[in-house]
C-alpha positions as a Markdown table, in Angstrom:
| # | Residue | x | y | z |
|---|---|---|---|---|
| 1 | Met | 6.1 | -0.6 | 33.0 |
| 2 | Ala | 5.8 | 0.2 | 29.4 |
| 3 | Glu | 3.7 | -2.1 | 27.3 |
| 4 | Asp | 5.2 | -3.9 | 24.2 |
| 5 | Glu | 4.5 | -2.7 | 20.8 |
| 6 | Pro | 2.3 | -4.7 | 19.0 |
| 7 | Asn | 3.9 | -7.2 | 16.1 |
| 8 | Leu | 3.4 | -6.2 | 12.7 |
| 9 | Val | 2.5 | -9.1 | 9.9 |
| 10 | Thr | 3.7 | -8.6 | 6.6 |
| 11 | Ser | 2.1 | -10.5 | 4.2 |
| 12 | Ser | 3.8 | -12.6 | 1.5 |
| 13 | Lys | 1.3 | -11.2 | -1.0 |
| 14 | Ser | 3.5 | -8.0 | -0.8 |
| 15 | Gln | 5.2 | -7.4 | -3.8 |
| 16 | Arg | 6.9 | -4.8 | -6.1 |
| 17 | Val | 5.6 | -4.3 | -9.7 |
| 18 | Val | 6.3 | -1.9 | -12.7 |
| 19 | Val | 3.5 | 0.1 | -14.2 |
| 20 | Asp | 4.0 | 1.8 | -17.2 |
| 21 | Gly | 7.9 | 1.9 | -16.4 |
| 22 | Tyr | 7.4 | 2.9 | -13.1 |
| 23 | Pro | 8.3 | 0.9 | -9.9 |
| 24 | Phe | 5.6 | 0.4 | -7.3 |
| 25 | Ser | 5.7 | -1.4 | -3.9 |
| 26 | Ile | 2.8 | -3.2 | -2.9 |
| 27 | Glu | 2.8 | -3.3 | 1.0 |
| 28 | Ile | 0.0 | -5.8 | 2.7 |
| 29 | Tyr | 0.1 | -5.4 | 6.4 |
| 30 | Arg | -1.9 | -6.0 | 9.7 |
| 31 | Leu | -1.5 | -5.7 | 13.4 |
| 32 | Glu | -0.8 | -9.5 | 14.8 |
| 33 | Ala | -4.2 | -9.5 | 16.9 |
| 34 | Asp | -6.2 | -8.2 | 14.0 |
| 35 | Lys | -8.1 | -9.9 | 11.3 |
| 36 | Thr | -8.2 | -7.3 | 8.7 |
| 37 | Trp | -5.4 | -5.9 | 6.4 |
| 38 | Thr | -4.2 | -2.6 | 5.4 |
| 39 | Leu | -3.1 | -1.7 | 2.0 |
| 40 | Glu | -0.3 | 0.8 | 1.1 |
| 41 | Val | 1.2 | 1.3 | -2.2 |
| 42 | Val | 4.3 | 3.3 | -2.5 |
| 43 | Asp | 5.5 | 4.8 | -5.7 |
| 44 | His | 8.9 | 5.8 | -7.1 |
| 45 | Glu | 9.0 | 9.3 | -5.3 |
| 46 | Gly | 8.4 | 7.6 | -2.1 |
| 47 | Ala | 4.7 | 8.9 | -1.9 |
| 48 | Ser | 2.4 | 6.5 | 0.2 |
| 49 | His | -1.1 | 5.9 | -0.6 |
| 50 | Val | -3.0 | 4.0 | 2.0 |
| 51 | Trp | -6.3 | 2.9 | 1.6 |
| 52 | Asp | -9.0 | 3.9 | 4.0 |
| 53 | Asp | -10.8 | 0.4 | 3.7 |
| 54 | Gln | -9.6 | -2.7 | 5.4 |
| 55 | Phe | -9.5 | -5.9 | 3.5 |
| 56 | Gly | -10.7 | -9.2 | 4.9 |
| 57 | Ser | -7.8 | -11.2 | 3.3 |
| 58 | Asp | -4.5 | -10.2 | 2.0 |
| 59 | Arg | -5.3 | -11.6 | -1.7 |
| 60 | Asp | -8.1 | -9.1 | -1.8 |
| 61 | Ala | -6.1 | -6.4 | -1.0 |
| 62 | Arg | -3.1 | -7.3 | -3.5 |
| 63 | Asp | -6.0 | -7.8 | -6.3 |
| 64 | Thr | -7.5 | -4.5 | -5.4 |
| 65 | Ala | -3.7 | -2.8 | -5.6 |
| 66 | Ile | -3.1 | -4.6 | -8.9 |
| 67 | Gln | -6.6 | -3.4 | -10.4 |
| 68 | Thr | -6.2 | 0.2 | -9.3 |
| 69 | Leu | -2.9 | 0.6 | -10.8 |
| 70 | Glu | -3.9 | -1.0 | -14.2 |
| 71 | Ser | -6.7 | 1.3 | -14.4 |
| 72 | Glu | -5.4 | 4.4 | -13.2 |
| 73 | Gly | -2.3 | 3.9 | -15.0 |
| 74 | Ala | 1.1 | 5.0 | -13.1 |
| 75 | Ile | 1.0 | 8.6 | -13.9 |
| 76 | Gly | -3.0 | 8.8 | -12.7 |
| 77 | Phe | -2.4 | 7.1 | -9.8 |
| 78 | Met | 0.7 | 9.3 | -8.5 |
| 79 | Arg | -1.3 | 12.4 | -9.5 |
| 80 | Gly | -4.5 | 11.4 | -7.3 |
| 81 | Asp | -6.1 | 14.0 | -5.1 |
| 82 | Asn | -5.4 | 12.3 | -1.9 |
| 83 | Val | -1.4 | 12.7 | -2.3 |
| 84 | Val | 0.0 | 15.1 | 0.0 |
| 85 | Pro | 3.6 | 15.9 | -1.4 |
| 86 | Phe | 6.3 | 16.2 | 1.3 |
| 87 | Arg | 8.8 | 19.1 | 1.0 |
| 88 | Arg | 12.1 | 18.0 | 0.5 |
| 89 | Gly | 15.4 | 19.2 | 1.8 |
């Protein structure tokens, strides 16, 4: 018998923001049994930026995303060294 997949809980703190005219999606989620939250920011081209660190609260995760976007700016954030572009087509 196959085990059920764990439920994914999406935080109500997840949101869309616009920085320097570029839309970003802030996604905050955790597995149902976990206590810590994962932070992922998706830029307008669909590139996903996932933090290595886990967060004790969804509010901390959201605040970190907003602070990072504001301090780095949209272009600086999208051109980070941790972005691996996907081939299209």
